[in-house]
ZADO-1210 file (C-alpha; in nm, 4 decimals, padded with zeros to 6 digits):
<atoms>
<atom x="03.5893" y="41.0590" z="04.8047" code="MET" pos="1"/>
<atom x="03.5747" y="41.3598" z="04.5718" code="LYS" pos="2"/>
<atom x="03.8748" y="41.2295" z="04.3749" code="ASN" pos="3"/>
<atom x="03.7137" y="40.8891" z="04.3411" code="LYS" pos="4"/>
<atom x="03.3817" y="41.0309" z="04.2238" code="CYS" pos="5"/>
<atom x="03.5600" y="41.2564" z="03.9761" code="PHE" pos="6"/>
<atom x="03.7620" y="40.9636" z="03.8388" code="ALA" pos="7"/>
<atom x="03.4482" y="40.7498" z="03.8040" code="ALA" pos="8"/>
<atom x="03.2615" y="41.0278" z="03.6250" code="ALA" pos="9"/>
<atom x="03.5539" y="41.0874" z="03.3926" code="LEU" pos="10"/>
<atom x="03.5687" y="40.7195" z="03.3064" code="LEU" pos="11"/>
<atom x="03.1964" y="40.7064" z="03.2210" code="VAL" pos="12"/>
<atom x="03.2394" y="41.0009" z="02.9868" code="CYS" pos="13"/>
<atom x="03.5498" y="40.8432" z="02.8433" code="PHE" pos="14"/>
<atom x="03.3712" y="40.5177" z="02.7577" code="LEU" pos="15"/>
<atom x="03.0672" y="40.6926" z="02.6051" code="MET" pos="16"/>
<atom x="03.2635" y="40.9166" z="02.3707" code="GLN" pos="17"/>
<atom x="03.3920" y="40.8034" z="02.0300" code="PRO" pos="18"/>
<atom x="03.7683" y="40.7843" z="01.9930" code="ALA" pos="19"/>
<atom x="03.8053" y="41.1126" z="01.8010" code="TYR" pos="20"/>
<atom x="03.6007" y="41.3002" z="02.0641" code="ALA" pos="21"/>
<atom x="03.8179" y="41.1659" z="02.3459" code="ARG" pos="22"/>
<atom x="04.1273" y="41.2779" z="02.1599" code="ALA" pos="23"/>
<atom x="03.9849" y="41.6262" z="02.1055" code="GLN" pos="24"/>
<atom x="03.8728" y="41.6589" z="02.4690" code="SER" pos="25"/>
<atom x="04.2177" y="41.5718" z="02.5994" code="GLY" pos="26"/>
<atom x="04.1019" y="41.2584" z="02.7845" code="ALA" pos="27"/>
<atom x="04.3541" y="40.9726" z="02.7664" code="PRO" pos="28"/>
<atom x="04.3009" y="40.7187" z="02.4927" code="SER" pos="29"/>
<atom x="04.2542" y="40.3539" z="02.5813" code="GLU" pos="30"/>
<atom x="04.6106" y="40.2782" z="02.4776" code="GLY" pos="31"/>
<atom x="04.7496" y="40.5699" z="02.6771" code="THR" pos="32"/>
<atom x="04.5483" y="40.4663" z="02.9817" code="LEU" pos="33"/>
<atom x="04.6838" y="40.1099" z="02.9723" code="ALA" pos="34"/>
<atom x="05.0393" y="40.2260" z="02.9052" code="ALA" pos="35"/>
<atom x="05.0199" y="40.4794" z="03.1867" code="GLY" pos="36"/>
<atom x="04.9093" y="40.2277" z="03.4463" code="PHE" pos="37"/>
<atom x="05.1680" y="39.9773" z="03.3303" code="LYS" pos="38"/>
<atom x="05.4348" y="40.2415" z="03.3789" code="GLN" pos="39"/>
<atom x="05.2953" y="40.3441" z="03.7176" code="ALA" pos="40"/>
<atom x="05.2956" y="39.9829" z="03.8312" code="LEU" pos="41"/>
<atom x="05.6459" y="39.9237" z="03.6988" code="SER" pos="42"/>
<atom x="05.7796" y="40.2218" z="03.8919" code="ILE" pos="43"/>
<atom x="05.5772" y="40.1489" z="04.2051" code="GLY" pos="44"/>
<atom x="05.6628" y="39.7817" z="04.2290" code="THR" pos="45"/>
<atom x="06.0308" y="39.8431" z="04.1566" code="GLU" pos="46"/>
<atom x="06.0550" y="40.0974" z="04.4381" code="LYS" pos="47"/>
<atom x="05.8608" y="39.8760" z="04.6761" code="ALA" pos="48"/>
<atom x="06.0836" y="39.5756" z="04.6107" code="VAL" pos="49"/>
<atom x="06.3963" y="39.7877" z="04.6509" code="GLN" pos="50"/>
<atom x="06.2664" y="39.9268" z="04.9801" code="THR" pos="51"/>
<atom x="06.1828" y="39.5956" z="05.1464" code="VAL" pos="52"/>
<atom x="06.4943" y="39.4232" z="05.0111" code="SER" pos="53"/>
<atom x="06.7276" y="39.6509" z="05.2069" code="LYS" pos="54"/>
<atom x="06.8544" y="39.5725" z="05.5538" code="THR" pos="55"/>
<atom x="06.5726" y="39.6713" z="05.7907" code="ASP" pos="56"/>
<atom x="06.3336" y="39.6957" z="05.4951" code="GLY" pos="57"/>
<atom x="06.0917" y="39.4872" z="05.6978" code="TYR" pos="58"/>
<atom x="06.2409" y="39.4994" z="06.0455" code="PHE" pos="59"/>
<atom x="06.2750" y="39.8783" z="06.0548" code="GLY" pos="60"/>
<atom x="05.9270" y="39.9524" z="05.9200" code="ASN" pos="61"/>
<atom x="05.6593" y="39.9219" z="06.1882" code="GLN" pos="62"/>
<atom x="05.3871" y="39.8974" z="05.9224" code="ALA" pos="63"/>
<atom x="05.5231" y="39.5687" z="05.7833" code="ILE" pos="64"/>
<atom x="05.7576" y="39.4371" z="06.0551" code="LYS" pos="65"/>
<atom x="05.7046" y="39.0637" z="06.0964" code="ILE" pos="66"/>
<atom x="05.6180" y="38.9721" z="06.4539" code="LEU" pos="67"/>
<atom x="05.5584" y="38.6381" z="06.6201" code="LEU" pos="68"/>
<atom x="05.2354" y="38.4651" z="06.5172" code="PRO" pos="69"/>
<atom x="04.9400" y="38.5153" z="06.7490" code="ASP" pos="70"/>
<atom x="04.9357" y="38.1425" z="06.8159" code="SER" pos="71"/>
<atom x="05.2857" y="38.1738" z="06.9615" code="MET" pos="72"/>
<atom x="05.2038" y="38.4518" z="07.2062" code="GLN" pos="73"/>
<atom x="05.1408" y="38.2123" z="07.4951" code="ARG" pos="74"/>
<atom x="05.4796" y="38.0527" z="07.4254" code="VAL" pos="75"/>
<atom x="05.6470" y="38.3948" z="07.4184" code="ALA" pos="76"/>
<atom x="05.4806" y="38.5041" z="07.7419" code="ASP" pos="77"/>
<atom x="05.5944" y="38.1945" z="07.9282" code="VAL" pos="78"/>
<atom x="05.9503" y="38.1919" z="07.7942" code="LEU" pos="79"/>
<atom x="05.9923" y="38.5671" z="07.8340" code="GLY" pos="80"/>
<atom x="05.9252" y="38.5329" z="08.2035" code="LYS" pos="81"/>
<atom x="06.1880" y="38.2583" z="08.2210" code="LEU" pos="82"/>
<atom x="06.4681" y="38.4801" z="08.0875" code="GLY" pos="83"/>
<atom x="06.4441" y="38.3971" z="07.7178" code="MET" pos="84"/>
<atom x="06.3333" y="38.7371" z="07.5911" code="GLN" pos="85"/>
<atom x="06.6598" y="38.7892" z="07.4005" code="LYS" pos="86"/>
<atom x="06.6112" y="38.4647" z="07.2108" code="GLN" pos="87"/>
<atom x="06.2584" y="38.5701" z="07.1226" code="LEU" pos="88"/>
<atom x="06.3825" y="38.9098" z="07.0037" code="ASP" pos="89"/>
<atom x="06.6532" y="38.7390" z="06.7986" code="ASP" pos="90"/>
<atom x="06.3872" y="38.5189" z="06.6422" code="LEU" pos="91"/>
<atom x="06.1839" y="38.8212" z="06.5340" code="ILE" pos="92"/>
<atom x="06.4922" y="38.9854" z="06.3834" code="LEU" pos="93"/>
<atom x="06.5884" y="38.6734" z="06.1905" code="SER" pos="94"/>
<atom x="06.2351" y="38.6302" z="06.0521" code="MET" pos="95"/>
<atom x="06.2530" y="38.9800" z="05.9073" code="ASN" pos="96"/>
<atom x="06.6002" y="38.9221" z="05.7669" code="ARG" pos="97"/>
<atom x="06.4702" y="38.6150" z="05.5872" code="ALA" pos="98"/>
<atom x="06.1895" y="38.8204" z="05.4307" code="ALA" pos="99"/>
<atom x="06.4313" y="39.0924" z="05.3197" code="GLU" pos="100"/>
<atom x="06.6452" y="38.8313" z="05.1509" code="LYS" pos="101"/>
<atom x="06.3507" y="38.6827" z="04.9609" code="ALA" pos="102"/>
<atom x="06.1917" y="39.0093" z="04.8447" code="ALA" pos="103"/>
<atom x="06.3903" y="39.0619" z="04.5188" code="PRO" pos="104"/>
<atom x="06.2255" y="38.7508" z="04.3731" code="GLN" pos="105"/>
<atom x="05.8995" y="38.9425" z="04.3448" code="ALA" pos="106"/>
<atom x="06.0321" y="39.1719" z="04.0707" code="ALA" pos="107"/>
<atom x="06.0050" y="38.9181" z="03.7886" code="ALA" pos="108"/>
<atom x="05.6556" y="38.8101" z="03.8957" code="ILE" pos="109"/>
<atom x="05.5358" y="39.1691" z="03.9008" code="PHE" pos="110"/>
<atom x="05.6882" y="39.2266" z="03.5587" code="GLY" pos="111"/>
<atom x="05.4939" y="38.9380" z="03.4098" code="GLY" pos="112"/>
<atom x="05.1652" y="39.0582" z="03.5591" code="ALA" pos="113"/>
<atom x="05.2213" y="39.4083" z="03.4223" code="ILE" pos="114"/>
<atom x="05.2701" y="39.2742" z="03.0693" code="LYS" pos="115"/>
<atom x="04.9448" y="39.0786" z="03.0965" code="ASP" pos="116"/>
<atom x="04.7384" y="39.3823" z="03.1982" code="MET" pos="117"/>
<atom x="04.4711" y="39.4632" z="02.9421" code="GLY" pos="118"/>
<atom x="04.2730" y="39.7761" z="02.8609" code="ILE" pos="119"/>
<atom x="03.9732" y="39.6638" z="03.0673" code="GLN" pos="120"/>
<atom x="04.2007" y="39.6100" z="03.3680" code="ASP" pos="121"/>
<atom x="04.3421" y="39.9595" z="03.3278" code="ALA" pos="122"/>
<atom x="03.9933" y="40.1095" z="03.3050" code="GLN" pos="123"/>
<atom x="03.8899" y="39.9438" z="03.6320" code="LYS" pos="124"/>
<atom x="04.2066" y="40.0649" z="03.8024" code="ILE" pos="125"/>
<atom x="04.1598" y="40.4155" z="03.6667" code="TYR" pos="126"/>
<atom x="03.8174" y="40.4434" z="03.8291" code="SER" pos="127"/>
<atom x="03.9270" y="40.2797" z="04.1546" code="GLY" pos="128"/>
<atom x="04.0677" y="40.4113" z="04.4795" code="GLY" pos="129"/>
<atom x="04.4202" y="40.5067" z="04.5768" code="ASP" pos="130"/>
<atom x="04.5344" y="40.1424" z="04.5825" code="THR" pos="131"/>
<atom x="04.3239" y="40.0030" z="04.2984" code="ALA" pos="132"/>
<atom x="04.6307" y="39.8941" z="04.1019" code="ALA" pos="133"/>
<atom x="04.7775" y="39.7263" z="04.4083" code="THR" pos="134"/>
<atom x="04.4500" y="39.5440" z="04.4708" code="ASP" pos="135"/>
<atom x="04.4543" y="39.4279" z="04.1083" code="TYR" pos="136"/>
<atom x="04.8104" y="39.3068" z="04.1498" code="PHE" pos="137"/>
<atom x="04.7337" y="39.1318" z="04.4752" code="LYS" pos="138"/>
<atom x="04.4544" y="38.9355" z="04.3118" code="GLY" pos="139"/>
<atom x="04.6736" y="38.8419" z="04.0166" code="LYS" pos="140"/>
<atom x="05.0056" y="38.7657" z="04.1837" code="THR" pos="141"/>
<atom x="04.9768" y="38.7025" z="04.5592" code="SER" pos="142"/>
<atom x="04.9677" y="38.3249" z="04.5205" code="GLU" pos="143"/>
<atom x="05.2629" y="38.3297" z="04.2808" code="GLN" pos="144"/>
<atom x="05.4649" y="38.5510" z="04.5109" code="ILE" pos="145"/>
<atom x="05.3834" y="38.3392" z="04.8148" code="PHE" pos="146"/>
<atom x="05.4929" y="38.0248" z="04.6302" code="ASN" pos="147"/>
<atom x="05.8099" y="38.1954" z="04.5059" code="ALA" pos="148"/>
<atom x="05.8902" y="38.3368" z="04.8492" code="PHE" pos="149"/>
<atom x="05.8407" y="38.0212" z="05.0529" code="LYS" pos="150"/>
<atom x="06.1425" y="37.8140" z="04.9397" code="PRO" pos="151"/>
<atom x="06.3663" y="38.1211" z="04.9503" code="ILE" pos="152"/>
<atom x="06.2443" y="38.2188" z="05.2946" code="ILE" pos="153"/>
<atom x="06.2871" y="37.8590" z="05.4088" code="SER" pos="154"/>
<atom x="06.6480" y="37.8557" z="05.2870" code="ALA" pos="155"/>
<atom x="06.7116" y="38.2018" z="05.4290" code="SER" pos="156"/>
<atom x="06.5685" y="38.1003" z="05.7664" code="MET" pos="157"/>
<atom x="06.8102" y="37.8089" z="05.7699" code="GLN" pos="158"/>
<atom x="07.0967" y="38.0383" z="05.6724" code="GLU" pos="159"/>
<atom x="07.0358" y="38.3170" z="05.9230" code="VAL" pos="160"/>
<atom x="06.9526" y="38.0759" z="06.2042" code="GLY" pos="161"/>
<atom x="06.5793" y="38.1377" z="06.2312" code="THR" pos="162"/>
<atom x="06.4807" y="37.7737" z="06.2039" code="THR" pos="163"/>
<atom x="06.7323" y="37.6500" z="06.4574" code="ALA" pos="164"/>
<atom x="06.6401" y="37.9229" z="06.7040" code="LEU" pos="165"/>
<atom x="06.2691" y="37.8601" z="06.6587" code="PHE" pos="166"/>
<atom x="06.3143" y="37.4851" z="06.7112" code="ASN" pos="167"/>
<atom x="06.5160" y="37.5485" z="07.0275" code="THR" pos="168"/>
<atom x="06.2532" y="37.7853" z="07.1652" code="ILE" pos="169"/>
<atom x="05.9655" y="37.5496" z="07.0891" code="MET" pos="170"/>
<atom x="06.1503" y="37.2471" z="07.2287" code="SER" pos="171"/>
<atom x="06.2076" y="37.4238" z="07.5590" code="LYS" pos="172"/>
<atom x="05.8478" y="37.5324" z="07.5786" code="TYR" pos="173"/>
<atom x="05.7000" y="37.1938" z="07.4877" code="ASN" pos="174"/>
<atom x="05.9289" y="37.0222" z="07.7407" code="ALA" pos="175"/>
<atom x="05.7741" y="37.2207" z="08.0246" code="MET" pos="176"/>
<atom x="05.5161" y="37.0460" z="08.2407" code="PRO" pos="177"/>
<atom x="05.1603" y="37.1681" z="08.2692" code="PHE" pos="178"/>
<atom x="05.1614" y="37.3877" z="07.9563" code="VAL" pos="179"/>
<atom x="04.9507" y="37.3213" z="07.6452" code="PRO" pos="180"/>
<atom x="05.1679" y="37.1879" z="07.3663" code="LYS" pos="181"/>
<atom x="05.2122" y="37.4097" z="07.0621" code="ALA" pos="182"/>
<atom x="05.2731" y="37.3320" z="06.6955" code="SER" pos="183"/>
<atom x="05.3421" y="37.6307" z="06.4705" code="ILE" pos="184"/>
<atom x="05.4407" y="37.6494" z="06.1019" code="ASP" pos="185"/>
<atom x="05.6850" y="37.9389" z="06.1269" code="ILE" pos="186"/>
<atom x="05.7804" y="37.9276" z="05.7575" code="GLU" pos="187"/>
<atom x="05.4167" y="37.9648" z="05.6548" code="GLN" pos="188"/>
<atom x="05.3789" y="38.2590" z="05.8915" code="HIS" pos="189"/>
<atom x="05.6895" y="38.4446" z="05.7727" code="VAL" pos="190"/>
<atom x="05.6054" y="38.3884" z="05.4059" code="THR" pos="191"/>
<atom x="05.2489" y="38.5156" z="05.4471" code="ALA" pos="192"/>
<atom x="05.3604" y="38.8254" z="05.6379" code="LYS" pos="193"/>
<atom x="05.6411" y="38.8954" z="05.3913" code="ALA" pos="194"/>
<atom x="05.3920" y="38.8808" z="05.1034" code="THR" pos="195"/>
<atom x="05.1434" y="39.1064" z="05.2814" code="ASP" pos="196"/>
<atom x="05.4160" y="39.3535" z="05.3680" code="GLY" pos="197"/>
<atom x="05.5322" y="39.3778" z="05.0096" code="LEU" pos="198"/>
<atom x="05.1827" y="39.4619" z="04.8881" code="PHE" pos="199"/>
<atom x="05.1508" y="39.7214" z="05.1628" code="THR" pos="200"/>
<atom x="05.4576" y="39.8962" z="05.0245" code="MET" pos="201"/>
<atom x="05.3355" y="39.8680" z="04.6645" code="VAL" pos="202"/>
<atom x="05.0154" y="40.0351" z="04.7811" code="GLY" pos="203"/>
<atom x="05.2113" y="40.3182" z="04.9391" code="GLU" pos="204"/>
<atom x="05.3990" y="40.3781" z="04.6142" code="GLU" pos="205"/>
<atom x="05.0719" y="40.3812" z="04.4185" code="GLU" pos="206"/>
<atom x="04.9230" y="40.6385" z="04.6569" code="LYS" pos="207"/>
<atom x="05.2242" y="40.8622" z="04.6015" code="LYS" pos="208"/>
<atom x="05.1823" y="40.8530" z="04.2246" code="ILE" pos="209"/>
<atom x="04.8097" y="40.9223" z="04.2486" code="ARG" pos="210"/>
<atom x="04.8276" y="41.2022" z="04.5055" code="THR" pos="211"/>
<atom x="05.1753" y="41.3554" z="04.4887" code="ASN" pos="212"/>
<atom x="05.2693" y="41.5389" z="04.1673" code="PRO" pos="213"/>
<atom x="05.6390" y="41.5021" z="04.2528" code="ALA" pos="214"/>
<atom x="05.6033" y="41.1236" z="04.2251" code="ALA" pos="215"/>
<atom x="05.4825" y="41.1490" z="03.8635" code="ARG" pos="216"/>
<atom x="05.8272" y="41.1385" z="03.7131" code="THR" pos="217"/>
<atom x="05.7358" y="41.0882" z="03.3465" code="THR" pos="218"/>
<atom x="05.5205" y="41.2729" z="03.0921" code="ASP" pos="219"/>
<atom x="05.3002" y="40.9650" z="03.0606" code="LEU" pos="220"/>
<atom x="05.2242" y="40.9569" z="03.4329" code="LEU" pos="221"/>
<atom x="05.1494" y="41.3293" z="03.4302" code="LYS" pos="222"/>
<atom x="04.9062" y="41.2825" z="03.1412" code="SER" pos="223"/>
<atom x="04.7141" y="41.0134" z="03.3313" code="ILE" pos="224"/>
<atom x="04.7192" y="41.1462" z="03.6858" code="PHE" pos="225"/>
<atom x="04.7480" y="41.5197" z="03.6220" code="GLY" pos="226"/>
<atom x="05.0464" y="41.7536" z="03.6201" code="LYS" pos="227"/>
</atoms>
């Protein structure tokens, strides 16, 4: 809270001062502020994409691991009791593998959003919380990333066997008597969770840059966030 209040107060002073006074006081200029956040976002998004793109980038991270949709829990409970727990576990693994395969596509989308960031955007981010830049990015790019992810995840799910396994599981469940029939869009679910997970990791990278001096690897980042 103290850091946020301090940042907000600093921004108010920054906006009220003429350009030469800001330069003399050591506060970052408008251009420096924008450049600094663009660099922070470039570094943060690159690391986030690299992290989730690795094997177990999603599956091995409990914060973003993609699980079965809530609407499928009844199906899982019934089939698990009938000896199909391994197939359900395999389905979860393959969903995460599909997300890991799609993740690199986000890099170009992030790059375009960074280029489009203006001075006013940077000022809002500067005065925001530990994930203000991530929240900005999410508002600007989440739909694009979802749309870019979906066909890749769909193809990846076909390739790694997710779709076939899911169809087998659902067919067995829906063939059972006396159970409510279920219809689930598994591709929509995996794509949405993959997108959310990516932004979670971008947020973690932003927090590091804001709070950990060791993460400020350039002079520009040090000038914006402190040495």
